[in-house]
C-alpha positions in Angstrom: 104.6 74.5 -71.0 105.4 71.6 -73.4 108.2 69.7 -71.6 107.0 66.9 -69.3 108.5 66.9 -65.9 109.0 63.4 -64.8 108.3 62.3 -61.2 111.4 61.8 -59.1 112.4 58.2 -58.6 111.9 56.5 -55.2 115.4 55.8 -53.8 114.3 53.2 -51.1 112.8 50.6 -53.4 111.1 47.9 -51.2 112.9 45.0 -52.9 116.3 46.4 -52.0 115.6 45.9 -48.3 115.0 42.1 -48.5 117.7 39.7 -47.2 118.9 36.7 -49.2 117.0 33.5 -48.5 119.9 31.8 -46.8 120.6 34.6 -44.5 116.9 35.1 -43.7 116.5 31.3 -42.9 119.6 31.2 -40.7 118.6 34.2 -38.7 115.0 32.8 -38.3 116.3 29.4 -37.1 118.8 30.9 -34.7 116.1 33.1 -33.3 113.7 30.1 -32.9 116.4 28.0 -31.2 117.2 30.8 -28.8 113.6 31.4 -28.1 112.9 27.7 -27.4 116.0 27.5 -25.2 114.8 30.5 -23.1 111.4 28.9 -22.7 112.8 25.5 -21.7 115.2 27.1 -19.2 112.4 29.2 -17.7 110.2 26.1 -17.2 113.1 24.3 -15.5 113.6 27.2 -13.1 109.9 27.7 -12.4 109.2 23.9 -11.9 112.3 23.6 -9.7 113.8 20.5 -11.4 116.9 19.4 -9.5 118.2 16.6 -11.7 117.2 14.1 -14.3 117.0 10.4 -13.3 119.6 8.7 -15.4 118.6 5.1 -14.3 115.0 5.4 -15.6 114.2 3.0 -18.4 112.9 4.1 -21.8 109.4 2.7 -22.1 107.1 2.5 -25.2 105.1 5.6 -24.2 108.2 7.7 -23.7 109.6 6.5 -27.0 106.3 7.4 -28.8 106.4 10.9 -27.2 110.0 11.4 -28.4 108.9 10.4 -32.0 106.0 12.9 -31.8 108.4 15.6 -30.5 110.7 14.9 -33.5 107.9 15.3 -36.0 106.8 18.5 -34.2 110.3 19.9 -34.5 110.4 19.0 -38.2 107.0 20.5 -38.8 108.0 23.7 -36.9 111.1 24.0 -39.1 109.0 23.6 -42.2 106.5 26.2 -40.9 109.4 28.7 -40.3 110.6 28.1 -43.9 107.1 28.6 -45.2 106.8 31.8 -43.1 110.0 33.3 -44.5 109.0 32.4 -48.1 105.5 33.8 -47.7 107.0 37.0 -46.2 109.4 37.4 -49.1 106.6 36.8 -51.6 104.4 39.4 -49.9 107.2 42.0 -50.0 107.9 41.2 -53.6 104.2 41.5 -54.5 104.0 44.9 -52.6 107.1 46.1 -54.5 105.5 45.1 -57.8 102.3 46.8 -56.9 104.2 49.9 -56.0 106.1 49.8 -59.3 102.8 49.4 -61.2 101.2 52.2 -59.3 104.2 54.4 -60.1 104.1 53.5 -63.8 100.4 54.4 -64.0 101.0 57.6 -62.1 103.8 58.5 -64.5 101.6 58.0 -67.5 98.8 60.1 -66.1 101.3 62.7 -65.0 102.7 63.1 -68.6 99.2 63.4 -70.0 98.3 66.1 -67.4 101.4 68.1 -68.0 100.8 68.0 -71.7 97.4 69.5 -71.1 99.0 72.4 -69.3 100.8 73.3 -72.5 97.6 73.4 -74.6 96.5 76.6 -76.3 93.0 76.0 -75.0 92.2 77.4 -71.6 89.6 74.7 -71.0 92.2 72.0 -71.6 94.7 73.7 -69.3 92.1 73.9 -66.6 91.5 70.1 -67.0 95.3 69.6 -66.7 95.3 71.5 -63.4 92.5 69.4 -61.9 94.2 66.2 -63.2 97.5 67.2 -61.5 95.8 68.0 -58.3 94.0 64.6 -58.4 97.3 62.9 -59.1 98.9 64.6 -56.1 96.0 63.3 -53.9 96.4 59.7 -55.2 100.2 59.6 -55.4 101.6 56.4 -54.0 104.4 58.2 -52.1 105.3 61.7 -50.9 107.9 62.2 -53.6 105.4 61.9 -56.4 102.9 64.1 -54.6 105.6 66.8 -54.2 106.4 66.6 -57.9 102.8 67.3 -58.9 102.7 70.3 -56.5 106.0 71.6 -57.9 104.6 71.6 -61.5 101.5 73.5 -60.4 103.7 76.1 -58.7 106.0 76.3 -61.7 102.9 77.1 -63.9 102.1 80.0 -61.6 105.6 81.3 -61.9 105.5 81.4 -65.7 105.3 84.9 -67.3 102.0 85.8 -68.7 100.7 88.4 -71.2 99.2 91.4 -69.4 95.5 92.3 -69.9 95.2 94.3 -73.2 92.1 96.1 -71.8 88.5 96.4 -72.8 89.2 98.0 -76.1 86.9 96.4 -78.7 89.8 96.1 -81.0 91.4 93.7 -78.5 88.3 91.9 -77.3 89.5 88.4 -78.3 92.8 88.9 -76.5 91.0 90.3 -73.5 88.8 87.2 -73.2 91.8 84.9 -73.7 93.6 86.7 -70.9 90.6 86.3 -68.6 90.4 82.6 -69.4 94.1 81.9 -68.7 93.8 84.1 -65.5 91.1 81.8 -64.3 93.4 78.8 -64.7 96.0 80.5 -62.4 93.3 81.4 -59.8 92.1 77.8 -59.8 95.5 76.6 -58.8 95.7 79.0 -55.9 92.2 77.9 -54.8 93.2 74.2 -54.9 96.3 74.9 -52.9 94.3 76.6 -50.2 91.8 73.8 -50.1 94.5 71.1 -49.7 96.4 73.0 -46.9 93.2 73.1 -44.8 92.9 69.3 -44.7 94.4 67.6 -41.6 97.8 66.2 -42.2 97.8 62.5 -42.9 94.3 62.5 -44.4 93.4 62.0 -48.0 94.0 65.1 -50.2 96.1 66.9 -47.5 99.2 68.6 -48.7 100.4 69.8 -45.3 104.1 69.2 -44.8 104.8 69.5 -48.5 107.0 72.2 -50.0 105.2 75.1 -51.8 107.2 77.4 -54.0 105.3 80.5 -55.2 108.4 82.7 -55.6 107.8 85.7 -57.8 104.1 85.0 -58.4 101.7 87.9 -58.9 98.5 87.3 -56.9 95.7 89.6 -58.2 92.6 87.7 -57.1 90.7 86.7 -54.0 92.8 83.8 -52.5 91.7 81.8 -49.4 94.4 80.3 -47.1 92.2 80.7 -44.1 92.6 77.9 -41.5 95.5 76.5 -43.5 98.1 74.7 -41.4 101.8 75.1 -42.2 103.3 72.5 -40.0 106.4 71.4 -42.0 108.2 71.8 -45.2 109.2 75.0 -46.8 106.6 77.5 -48.1 107.8 80.4 -50.2 106.0 83.6 -51.0 109.3 85.4 -51.7 109.0 88.3 -54.2 105.3 87.8 -54.5 103.2 90.8 -55.5 99.8 91.1 -53.9 98.3 93.6 -56.2 94.6 93.2 -55.8 91.8 91.2 -54.4 91.8 89.7 -50.9 94.4 87.2 -49.6 93.2 85.5 -46.4 95.3 83.7 -43.8 92.6 84.1 -41.2 92.9 81.4 -38.5 96.0 79.9 -40.2 98.4 78.0 -38.0 102.2 78.3 -38.5 103.5 75.5 -36.3 106.6 74.3 -38.0 108.8 74.4 -41.0 109.6 77.7 -42.7 107.3 80.2 -44.3 108.9 83.1 -46.2 107.5 86.4 -47.5 110.9 87.9 -48.2 110.8 91.0 -50.4 107.0 90.5 -50.8 105.1 93.6 -52.0 101.7 94.4 -50.6 100.6 97.0 -53.1 96.9 96.8 -53.0 93.9 94.8 -52.0 93.6 93.2 -48.5 95.8 90.7 -46.8 94.6 89.3 -43.6 96.2 87.2 -40.8 93.4 87.8 -38.3 93.5 85.2 -35.5 96.4 83.4 -37.0 98.6 81.4 -34.6 102.4 81.4 -34.8 103.4 78.5 -32.6 106.7 77.3 -34.1 109.0 77.3 -37.0 110.1 80.5 -38.8 108.1 83.1 -40.7 110.0 85.7 -42.5 108.7 89.0 -43.9 112.3 90.4 -44.2 112.5 93.4 -46.6 108.8 93.2 -47.3 107.1 96.3 -48.7 103.7 97.6 -47.5 102.8 100.2 -50.1 99.1 100.1 -50.2 96.0 98.3 -49.3 95.4 96.8 -45.9 97.3 94.1 -44.0 95.8 92.8 -40.8 97.4 90.9 -37.9 94.5 91.7 -35.6 94.0 89.2 -32.7 97.0 87.2 -34.0 98.8 85.1 -31.4 102.6 84.7 -31.3 103.2 81.8 -29.0 106.7 80.5 -30.1 109.0 80.3 -33.1 110.4 83.3 -34.9 108.7 86.0 -37.0 111.0 88.4 -38.8 110.0 91.8 -40.3 113.5 93.1 -40.4 114.1 95.7 -43.0 110.4 95.9 -43.8 109.2 99.1 -45.3 105.8 100.6 -44.4 105.1 103.3 -47.1 101.4 103.6 -47.3 98.1 101.8 -46.6 97.3 100.3 -43.2 99.0 97.5 -41.2 97.3 96.5 -38.0 98.4 94.4 -35.1 95.4 95.4 -33.0 94.7 93.1 -30.0 97.6 90.9 -31.1 99.2 88.8 -28.3 103.0 88.5 -28.1 103.4 85.7 -25.5 106.4 83.8 -26.7 109.1 83.3 -29.3 110.7 86.2 -31.1 109.1 88.9 -33.3 111.6 91.3 -34.9 111.1 94.6 -36.6 114.8 95.3 -36.7 115.8 98.2 -39.0 112.2 98.4 -40.3 111.2 101.8 -41.8 107.8 103.3 -40.9 107.7 106.2 -43.4 104.0 106.3 -44.4 100.6 104.9 -43.9 99.3 103.7 -40.6 100.7 101.0 -38.4 98.6 100.1 -35.3 99.5 98.1 -32.2 96.3 99.3 -30.4 95.4 97.1 -27.5 98.3 94.7 -28.3 99.4 92.5 -25.4 103.2 92.0 -24.9 103.1 89.2 -22.3 106.1 87.1 -23.1 108.8 86.3 -25.6 110.9 89.0 -27.3 109.7 91.8 -29.6 112.5 93.9 -31.2 112.2 97.3 -32.9 116.0 97.8 -32.7 117.2 100.3 -35.3 113.7 100.9 -36.7 113.1 104.3 -38.3 109.9 106.1 -37.5 110.0 108.9 -40.0 106.4 109.4 -41.2 102.9 108.1 -41.2 101.3 107.1 -38.0 102.4 104.3 -35.6 100.0 103.8 -32.6 100.6 101.7 -29.5 97.5 103.1 -27.8 96.2 101.0 -24.8 98.9 98.4 -25.4 99.9 96.4 -22.4 103.5 95.4 -21.5 103.4 92.8 -18.8 106.1 90.2 -19.4 108.9 89.4 -21.8 111.3 91.8 -23.4 110.4 94.6 -25.8 113.3 96.6 -27.2 113.3 99.9 -29.1 117.1 100.2 -28.7 118.6 102.4 -31.3 115.3 103.3 -32.9 114.9 106.7 -34.6 111.9 108.9 -33.9 111.7 111.9 -36.2 108.2 113.3 -35.6 105.1 113.2 -33.5 103.5 110.4 -35.5 104.4 107.7 -33.0 101.9 107.5 -30.1 102.1 105.6 -26.8 98.9 107.2 -25.4 97.4 105.2 -22.5 100.1 102.5 -22.8 100.4 100.4 -19.6 103.7 99.0 -18.3 103.0 96.2 -15.8 106.2 94.1 -16.0 108.8 92.7 -18.3 111.8 94.5 -19.7 111.1 97.5 -21.9 114.0 99.5 -23.3 114.3 102.7 -25.4 118.0 102.8 -24.8 120.1 104.8 -27.4 116.9 105.8 -29.2 117.2 109.2 -31.0 114.8 112.0 -31.9 111.9 113.4 -29.8 110.1 111.1 -27.4 106.9 109.5 -28.8 103.8 111.3 -27.7 102.2 109.8 -24.5 105.3 107.8 -23.6 106.7 109.8 -20.8 103.2 110.1 -19.1 102.9 106.3 -19.4 106.4 105.8 -17.9 105.6 108.0 -14.9 102.6 105.7 -13.9 104.4 102.5 -14.8 104.9 99.9 -12.0 108.2 98.7 -13.5 111.3 100.7 -14.7 111.4 101.6 -18.4 114.8 102.4 -19.9 114.8 105.8 -21.6 117.6 107.7 -23.3 119.0 110.5 -21.1 117.7 113.2 -23.6 114.1 112.1 -22.8 114.4 112.3 -19.0 112.8 115.3 -17.4 115.2 118.0 -16.1 115.1 118.5 -12.3 114.7 122.2 -11.4 
């Protein structure tokens, strides 16, 4: 990584927003005259002056008062001019300070990026911390975003795979581990900065984060991170080992995408996460191993899409999750292996869609789930075996539909429907035949 990526220029330079002196003085004097006129008229009305005595003689005291008033008007005008000039000088000084801060930032930025291209892992690690520090101290959002973009771009670079522990490749193996540590440090720093409250020093909340195509093979902590704006991309990311934690994370705005992400090992956890706005996409994600947990997660609002997701192996759990608002969609998802659990999940609002989903293998359990409000649709879903269980499911309210579903009825579903306090739409082939 040898090419230096320059920070983007700031389009709204502060000097460009200053009026010309003549225009500024004219507007200031007009405003002052109008203000004085309004005050004078208000005093006349409040003091109830009826008329001015035109026969009164001009004595020495009155003349002296008029002279003092004239000097006061001249002094006020001078003060207005001084105020306008001081304001312009302050704005120019601020613009100059901003340009100087930007220049220093650019110099430090170039040095930090050069370090990322070093052949020494230690130097690269120093470059990573330098860029993170620059993002923290950036004079504006644009420069901060540029530093974050460079760190993400480093993670996206191809890297040489581990040659193994063969003594003949020991040096290459140690080098691989050193550079791997650089990548893991970037992920750790990103998690740390997304936990800090937005608007405080070192917070990156609201910034864009592009980790498209990155391989994450280490323990990574995004617990309690807040995604409240911007665009965050985990598209095409491969989680191949270690533990990735989004425990207690808050998705309250912006867009977070896990499109075509592969969960092939390790553990990914969204326990007690809160989805309260924005859009989260796991469209076409593949769950082929390891463990993914959404236990005790709360879906309050916004949209979460798992359309086209494939569950091949491993375990995915939505145990005790609360679906109380927004939309959660499993449209055309394929459950063909592993275990997917909605045990004790609560469907109390919003809309949950399994339309067109294929349940062809593995185990999908809704045991003890409660349907009390909102809409849950299995319309057009395909059930091809006994692996789907609705044992002890409770239907208290809401709109639950299995219309146009095909295949045998899931185990336990008909028994749950019989005791339901609200109607549940079933395909005609599942209805009991009256003797």
